[in-house]
Legacy VTK file of the C-alpha trace (Angstrom):
# vtk DataFile Version 3.0
C-alpha trace
ASCII
DATASET POLYDATA
POINTS 530 float
0.000 0.000 0.000
1.402 3.355 -0.960
0.777 6.141 1.526
-1.075 8.886 -0.277
0.020 11.992 1.514
1.849 14.547 -0.575
-0.047 17.133 -2.563
0.046 17.064 -6.320
3.033 19.073 -7.496
1.040 20.142 -10.543
-1.351 22.053 -8.311
1.212 24.799 -7.874
1.030 25.469 -11.586
-2.679 26.151 -11.250
-2.278 28.709 -8.500
-0.284 31.838 -7.807
3.237 32.374 -9.089
5.980 33.548 -6.737
5.216 37.123 -7.681
1.857 36.768 -5.985
-0.373 36.716 -9.077
-3.001 33.979 -9.185
-4.495 33.352 -12.571
-6.827 30.514 -11.741
-9.363 29.163 -14.129
-11.972 27.529 -11.935
-13.806 24.695 -13.607
-16.285 24.120 -10.797
-19.617 25.957 -11.142
-19.552 26.574 -7.405
-16.551 28.856 -7.731
-16.960 30.204 -11.254
-18.382 33.722 -11.258
-19.201 34.522 -14.848
-15.894 35.150 -16.603
-14.127 36.283 -13.501
-11.398 34.164 -11.931
-11.296 33.239 -8.261
-8.561 35.762 -7.733
-10.606 38.654 -9.074
-13.509 37.502 -6.949
-11.330 37.367 -3.850
-9.784 40.724 -4.677
-13.182 42.328 -5.110
-14.379 40.747 -1.907
-11.334 42.052 -0.074
-11.966 45.536 -1.428
-15.620 45.347 -0.430
-14.642 44.207 3.031
-12.179 47.072 3.312
-14.896 49.518 2.227
-17.119 48.317 5.083
-14.379 48.121 7.701
-14.274 51.308 9.804
-10.617 50.585 10.601
-9.619 51.006 6.945
-9.452 54.666 5.871
-11.678 55.192 2.854
-10.445 56.845 -0.288
-12.741 59.828 0.132
-11.543 60.645 3.657
-7.848 59.738 3.358
-4.937 61.377 1.608
-3.832 57.917 0.342
-5.737 54.821 -0.804
-5.330 51.506 1.073
-2.628 49.239 -0.312
-3.516 46.118 -2.261
-2.225 42.725 -1.159
-2.022 40.325 -4.101
-0.013 37.848 -2.011
-2.924 37.476 0.415
-5.438 37.360 -2.426
-3.473 34.437 -3.859
-3.634 32.516 -0.579
-7.390 33.044 -0.360
-7.781 31.932 -3.967
-5.792 28.776 -3.267
-7.976 27.953 -0.269
-11.074 28.453 -2.393
-9.817 26.064 -5.043
-8.659 23.494 -2.507
-12.100 23.478 -0.919
-13.534 22.121 -4.172
-11.080 19.238 -4.532
-12.330 15.688 -4.348
-11.811 14.268 -0.879
-12.236 10.631 -1.887
-8.489 9.951 -1.846
-7.391 12.572 0.638
-5.956 15.952 -0.243
-2.445 14.762 -0.977
-1.599 12.018 -3.470
1.838 10.419 -3.520
4.738 12.730 -4.355
6.769 10.296 -6.427
5.889 10.192 -10.103
6.891 6.590 -10.645
7.155 3.230 -8.975
9.114 2.590 -5.795
9.626 -0.639 -3.863
7.572 -1.291 -0.746
8.633 -3.187 2.378
5.965 -4.150 4.866
6.571 -5.330 8.422
3.781 -6.987 10.382
5.932 -7.086 13.506
5.261 -4.418 16.110
7.793 -1.586 16.188
8.385 -0.158 19.675
9.381 3.497 19.539
11.803 5.220 21.896
9.184 7.312 23.688
6.745 4.470 24.310
4.589 4.644 21.209
4.152 1.637 18.973
3.443 0.957 15.331
1.617 -2.386 15.141
2.752 -2.599 11.518
4.563 -0.293 9.152
5.696 0.181 5.581
8.884 1.631 4.120
9.172 2.978 0.588
12.611 2.388 -0.887
14.528 2.399 -4.169
17.758 0.691 -5.169
20.512 1.165 -7.738
23.298 -1.202 -8.741
23.443 -4.927 -8.016
23.794 -6.735 -4.706
26.717 -9.154 -4.946
26.407 -12.837 -4.083
27.974 -12.342 -0.634
25.678 -9.329 0.005
28.638 -7.277 1.197
28.451 -4.264 -1.130
25.306 -2.552 0.146
25.295 1.166 0.949
22.382 2.614 2.922
21.764 6.220 1.897
19.912 8.297 4.514
17.803 11.290 3.472
17.329 14.800 4.742
14.134 15.964 6.421
11.830 16.324 3.417
13.373 13.976 0.854
11.804 10.894 -0.659
13.485 7.601 -1.497
13.938 8.880 -5.049
17.609 9.851 -4.833
18.306 8.870 -8.457
16.280 8.135 -11.556
15.217 4.583 -12.369
13.636 2.884 -15.355
10.232 2.986 -13.707
10.736 6.503 -12.345
12.857 8.535 -14.800
12.404 11.788 -12.916
15.832 13.073 -11.693
16.405 12.307 -8.021
17.540 14.636 -5.270
21.136 13.250 -5.473
21.038 12.403 -9.174
24.675 13.228 -10.013
26.070 11.534 -6.912
24.760 8.062 -7.798
25.532 5.964 -10.874
28.391 4.278 -12.767
31.627 6.044 -11.833
29.781 8.456 -9.508
30.687 8.909 -5.821
28.179 6.156 -4.993
29.401 3.975 -7.848
26.663 1.583 -8.940
29.239 -0.527 -10.805
30.614 -1.404 -7.370
27.867 -0.835 -4.824
24.225 -1.689 -4.249
22.702 1.592 -3.079
19.499 1.611 -1.015
17.565 4.764 -0.126
14.405 4.812 1.974
11.721 7.283 2.864
11.854 7.463 6.669
8.921 6.375 8.800
7.052 9.518 9.758
7.516 10.793 6.218
4.927 11.074 3.486
6.507 9.545 0.398
5.272 5.976 0.749
6.442 5.105 4.265
4.143 4.930 7.275
3.559 8.380 8.715
0.852 10.639 10.168
-1.127 10.571 6.916
-1.191 6.757 6.861
-4.160 4.711 7.979
-4.111 3.367 11.515
-4.886 -0.363 11.148
-6.743 -0.376 14.464
-9.633 1.772 13.210
-9.094 2.442 9.497
-8.686 6.180 10.016
-5.656 8.350 9.336
-3.249 8.666 12.233
-2.969 12.485 11.983
-1.653 13.666 15.383
-2.500 10.324 16.937
0.789 9.237 15.378
3.366 8.557 18.119
6.417 10.713 18.740
9.426 9.481 16.746
13.193 9.620 17.057
15.868 9.266 14.406
16.874 6.025 16.123
13.349 4.718 15.505
13.759 5.508 11.807
17.083 3.652 11.688
15.658 0.583 13.459
12.887 0.443 10.867
15.471 0.678 8.079
17.384 -2.267 9.509
14.171 -4.305 9.437
14.236 -3.662 5.688
17.889 -4.785 5.510
16.917 -7.972 7.337
14.280 -8.684 4.701
16.900 -8.223 1.967
19.282 -10.617 3.704
21.904 -7.920 4.295
23.668 -8.655 7.566
26.279 -5.895 7.265
26.436 -2.659 5.297
29.512 -1.731 3.334
28.731 1.868 4.279
26.162 4.125 5.903
25.993 7.496 4.115
23.945 10.618 4.730
23.777 14.405 4.699
21.974 16.823 7.039
19.404 14.716 8.922
20.829 11.811 6.943
24.265 12.556 8.398
22.742 12.222 11.856
21.079 8.922 10.939
24.318 7.643 9.442
26.102 8.059 12.782
23.106 6.642 14.661
23.176 3.503 12.496
26.767 2.869 13.555
26.036 3.460 17.233
22.890 1.286 17.257
24.317 -1.510 15.079
28.129 -1.208 15.237
28.636 -4.800 14.108
26.379 -4.286 11.061
27.991 -1.138 9.640
31.340 -0.833 7.876
32.261 2.677 6.777
30.343 5.811 7.789
29.935 9.092 5.926
28.307 12.025 7.758
27.986 15.312 5.843
26.723 18.585 7.345
25.228 16.741 10.295
25.894 16.509 14.016
26.006 14.034 16.888
23.376 15.926 18.888
20.993 18.729 17.980
22.068 22.121 19.244
19.893 25.064 20.401
20.065 27.142 17.234
18.786 24.406 14.921
16.163 23.398 17.502
15.008 27.017 17.684
14.675 27.314 13.914
12.666 24.104 13.610
10.491 25.127 16.567
9.681 28.395 14.813
8.685 26.542 11.651
6.417 24.201 13.602
4.775 27.071 15.444
4.049 28.952 12.210
2.506 25.817 10.723
0.440 24.976 13.795
-0.907 28.535 13.973
-2.524 28.099 10.551
-6.254 27.607 11.367
-6.462 24.978 8.629
-3.994 22.779 10.512
-6.874 21.895 12.856
-4.539 20.194 15.334
-3.486 17.798 12.608
-6.921 16.578 11.489
-7.097 18.344 8.136
-7.100 15.347 5.797
-10.747 15.770 4.827
-10.487 19.525 4.494
-8.209 22.328 3.289
-4.565 21.577 4.183
-2.628 24.291 6.069
-0.869 25.538 2.954
-0.285 29.058 4.316
1.515 27.748 7.394
3.541 25.330 5.274
4.557 28.131 2.944
5.818 30.324 5.781
7.553 27.380 7.480
9.428 26.633 4.273
10.447 30.265 3.868
11.979 30.195 7.350
13.742 26.924 6.517
15.075 28.306 3.234
16.738 31.159 5.115
18.759 28.548 7.037
19.614 26.405 4.020
21.702 28.932 2.121
24.184 31.673 3.062
24.223 35.449 3.222
27.264 35.828 0.939
25.570 33.738 -1.753
22.400 35.850 -1.596
24.430 39.044 -1.662
25.976 37.838 -4.890
22.738 36.532 -6.423
20.241 39.167 -5.339
21.939 42.089 -3.629
19.375 44.789 -2.910
17.628 44.482 -6.253
13.873 44.831 -6.385
11.648 42.781 -8.652
10.359 45.913 -10.403
12.163 49.137 -9.416
9.714 51.200 -11.468
6.844 50.339 -9.139
6.126 51.672 -5.677
7.458 49.434 -2.865
4.942 46.901 -1.589
4.352 44.962 1.615
3.981 41.785 -0.453
7.190 40.284 -1.964
9.106 43.178 -3.493
12.881 42.663 -3.254
14.303 39.830 -5.349
15.274 37.927 -2.208
11.649 38.204 -1.041
10.303 36.843 -4.312
12.823 33.984 -4.098
11.664 33.035 -0.607
8.028 33.426 -1.627
8.547 31.102 -4.571
10.375 28.515 -2.453
7.579 28.537 0.123
4.805 28.409 -2.450
6.351 25.524 -4.342
6.755 23.474 -1.166
3.403 24.283 0.437
1.601 21.329 -1.167
4.591 19.063 -1.831
4.941 17.658 1.679
2.544 16.542 4.376
2.401 19.191 7.148
2.121 16.615 9.931
5.209 14.830 8.598
7.098 18.115 8.823
6.097 18.399 12.486
7.013 14.841 13.448
10.241 14.472 11.492
11.586 17.881 12.520
10.796 17.090 16.168
12.718 13.830 15.804
15.711 15.879 14.696
15.404 18.042 17.818
15.415 14.962 20.056
18.603 13.566 18.518
21.476 13.056 20.966
24.190 10.406 20.795
25.518 11.344 24.227
25.988 8.433 26.634
23.490 9.658 29.252
20.764 10.104 26.637
21.408 6.648 25.196
21.338 5.115 28.648
18.023 6.779 29.550
16.539 5.586 26.263
17.678 2.008 26.852
16.101 2.005 30.317
12.827 3.397 28.978
12.732 0.868 26.154
13.453 -2.028 28.533
10.556 -0.935 30.732
8.196 -0.728 27.784
9.364 -4.055 26.353
8.473 -5.618 29.707
5.010 -4.067 29.514
4.531 -5.478 26.013
5.601 -8.982 27.045
3.416 -9.071 30.151
0.292 -7.243 28.997
-2.170 -7.416 26.151
-2.171 -3.627 26.026
1.025 -2.155 24.502
2.580 1.033 25.903
1.840 4.291 24.185
2.682 7.971 24.168
0.958 9.900 26.918
-1.744 11.843 25.037
-1.803 14.572 27.675
0.752 17.355 27.601
3.026 16.622 30.537
5.142 19.707 30.001
4.722 22.583 32.435
5.998 26.086 31.882
8.139 27.616 34.640
6.348 29.923 37.059
8.888 32.658 36.383
9.887 33.685 32.845
13.395 32.954 31.693
15.887 35.730 32.439
19.122 36.341 30.577
22.110 34.849 32.343
25.300 36.831 33.052
27.367 37.392 29.950
30.441 35.798 31.498
29.589 32.123 31.789
32.834 31.539 33.643
31.209 33.087 36.695
28.547 30.345 36.701
29.534 27.406 38.843
29.154 23.856 37.606
26.396 23.193 40.152
24.459 26.323 39.141
24.642 25.307 35.501
23.063 21.936 36.287
20.163 23.766 37.956
19.684 26.125 35.012
19.791 23.573 32.231
19.258 20.177 33.805
21.625 18.868 31.139
24.931 17.377 32.243
26.346 17.665 28.727
25.902 21.450 28.882
27.729 21.627 32.194
30.481 19.389 30.898
30.997 21.452 27.775
31.248 24.656 29.810
33.535 23.386 32.541
36.050 21.319 30.582
38.070 21.954 27.425
37.756 19.647 24.450
34.727 17.637 23.356
32.026 16.845 25.949
32.899 13.717 27.914
29.306 12.487 27.643
29.447 12.656 23.850
32.870 11.002 23.747
31.457 8.102 25.750
28.402 7.920 23.518
30.467 7.653 20.329
32.828 4.986 21.681
31.053 2.203 19.710
32.376 3.894 16.537
36.038 4.035 17.507
37.011 1.233 15.114
34.932 2.383 12.134
36.437 4.309 9.203
34.459 7.570 9.283
34.355 10.573 6.959
32.951 13.733 8.540
32.405 16.750 6.289
31.248 20.295 7.008
30.854 23.641 5.271
32.016 26.933 6.758
29.088 28.860 5.218
26.496 26.534 6.810
24.441 28.374 9.450
21.983 25.545 10.212
24.643 22.934 11.027
27.723 25.128 11.570
31.128 23.641 10.844
32.009 23.511 14.538
29.376 20.805 14.962
31.185 18.517 12.514
34.462 19.333 14.288
32.754 18.295 17.534
31.920 14.925 15.981
35.471 14.367 14.721
37.079 15.538 17.979
34.758 13.350 20.057
35.557 10.302 17.934
39.286 10.893 18.272
38.915 11.370 22.017
37.037 8.061 22.101
40.119 6.366 20.675
39.376 6.397 16.974
42.306 6.615 14.602
40.165 6.216 11.479
38.417 9.594 11.344
38.815 11.832 8.321
37.478 15.364 8.760
37.097 17.801 5.860
35.753 21.345 6.014
34.948 23.424 2.948
35.829 27.076 3.474
33.738 29.953 2.149
36.312 30.370 -0.608
35.255 26.920 -1.828
31.501 27.037 -1.269
29.035 29.820 -0.492
25.997 27.542 -0.772
25.633 27.018 2.981
23.819 23.931 4.198
22.649 23.023 0.679
26.243 22.497 -0.468
25.813 18.733 -0.125
23.115 18.881 -2.832
25.041 21.087 -5.232
28.791 20.545 -5.073
29.597 17.312 -6.898
33.337 18.018 -6.966
34.054 19.062 -3.387
31.469 16.848 -1.694
31.294 13.965 -4.153
35.041 13.713 -4.736
36.008 12.993 -1.119
33.094 10.522 -0.801
34.316 8.585 -3.846
37.885 8.423 -2.520
36.796 7.449 0.989
34.527 4.637 -0.176
LINES 1 531
530 0 1 2 3 4 5 6 7 8 9 10 11 12 13 14 15 16 17 18 19 20 21 22 23 24 25 26 27 28 29 30 31 32 33 34 35 36 37 38 39 40 41 42 43 44 45 46 47 48 49 50 51 52 53 54 55 56 57 58 59 60 61 62 63 64 65 66 67 68 69 70 71 72 73 74 75 76 77 78 79 80 81 82 83 84 85 86 87 88 89 90 91 92 93 94 95 96 97 98 99 100 101 102 103 104 105 106 107 108 109 110 111 112 113 114 115 116 117 118 119 120 121 122 123 124 125 126 127 128 129 130 131 132 133 134 135 136 137 138 139 140 141 142 143 144 145 146 147 148 149 150 151 152 153 154 155 156 157 158 159 160 161 162 163 164 165 166 167 168 169 170 171 172 173 174 175 176 177 178 179 180 181 182 183 184 185 186 187 188 189 190 191 192 193 194 195 196 197 198 199 200 201 202 203 204 205 206 207 208 209 210 211 212 213 214 215 216 217 218 219 220 221 222 223 224 225 226 227 228 229 230 231 232 233 234 235 236 237 238 239 240 241 242 243 244 245 246 247 248 249 250 251 252 253 254 255 256 257 258 259 260 261 262 263 264 265 266 267 268 269 270 271 272 273 274 275 276 277 278 279 280 281 282 283 284 285 286 287 288 289 290 291 292 293 294 295 296 297 298 299 300 301 302 303 304 305 306 307 308 309 310 311 312 313 314 315 316 317 318 319 320 321 322 323 324 325 326 327 328 329 330 331 332 333 334 335 336 337 338 339 340 341 342 343 344 345 346 347 348 349 350 351 352 353 354 355 356 357 358 359 360 361 362 363 364 365 366 367 368 369 370 371 372 373 374 375 376 377 378 379 380 381 382 383 384 385 386 387 388 389 390 391 392 393 394 395 396 397 398 399 400 401 402 403 404 405 406 407 408 409 410 411 412 413 414 415 416 417 418 419 420 421 422 423 424 425 426 427 428 429 430 431 432 433 434 435 436 437 438 439 440 441 442 443 444 445 446 447 448 449 450 451 452 453 454 455 456 457 458 459 460 461 462 463 464 465 466 467 468 469 470 471 472 473 474 475 476 477 478 479 480 481 482 483 484 485 486 487 488 489 490 491 492 493 494 495 496 497 498 499 500 501 502 503 504 505 506 507 508 509 510 511 512 513 514 515 516 517 518 519 520 521 522 523 524 525 526 527 528 529
């Protein structure tokens, strides 16, 4: 069964362009108004509303007319068109344009925070040929919003998200290796996620879907490897969130992983990236159409998704690149400045958000991004997770009722608001820091030089693995110091097989997205390392 959860890419072509214009030809009689388009109807309605609103100065009693907002008109027009869509198959058909393989597990999957999936499916694609000993398999891990379609296939000729990095003679050389790429559980490109049907009642999970971790995703992937008869990977490779999963695979299954490649990732999520993903989730959840996740029979929260993607896009690239590409140029200098997209950089962000707004399931964005926030390969975090899993495994074995996520919100806000701490952290004692943060790894990193001892201990299972760690100086989402932290922690754990490369801004200005764009400086070292 293919999860049908990602909105038709073609829909974007029917709605507004990134400049904010929406030339929509509505075929439904319920939204056709003579020869007028939905946009003109919405625009007229907005003007009529403004004429009746006492808060809006009218033309006859103001020195200036009220501004027009074509960007908002376009969003209203899109909602109007979406409301007429057939709901028989859900609002979001599958993203992939061709066939992918499907693995189904009927065995219960226990998740790190107590939730369970009684069964699950993983969409995957492969390239190359598995040798007779099954020793040449490479597991390629994806970023947050990527599908399993990393490279074109005969049944799906559409170029993949890593098209030039996979193939004969490419960094992931399909003449040598059998490359496997999956859509993670929690995603929306064929794997079980919030938009999938809960087998217990035949209804979509929505926000009844349990909280996930990246470790949960990796465990599900190794169920797939079991079904393929692959006992050990030649390599685990990934970038961004995939770089985090790649390390996690080695920590969880050290005896089943050979080489490891982690690009623009980290060994634990840090506050800045958590803050940026939190902001995206909040913007999405504030969209009234999100409806606390139960929007599958209604209008999807496309406005919130658009804004969330715009925020994300800011973190994916770099300021120097945008200075070179856009500078301070406006889209049309001859026109009066507008509050809708006006500067070229604004129209670029608007286009990026609009294009993505119906390409990915909003609930998947919430769950997968939260899993990234929870990622931590530190020893104390791993130990707490093992204890929690052991407790829940005991519940499963001794009870007919499996454990589950607590549906109530157990978080409580502090009685007093957070206050800025003294600028000089050296004046904060180790004990005080434990009280402030409750995180021993924070205290350790502040009180001792070198990598955090907790992280060093957590990465010890990888000390004998050949590992390539790569970072980019222009990356603001996963700054280069985070890759240095990984390499330093591995060396402190006793590893003598760590190779660390960092691309300076003189080499790449593409920021976090460098791993998607730079075949020479990213792909070259991968090819040599493998």
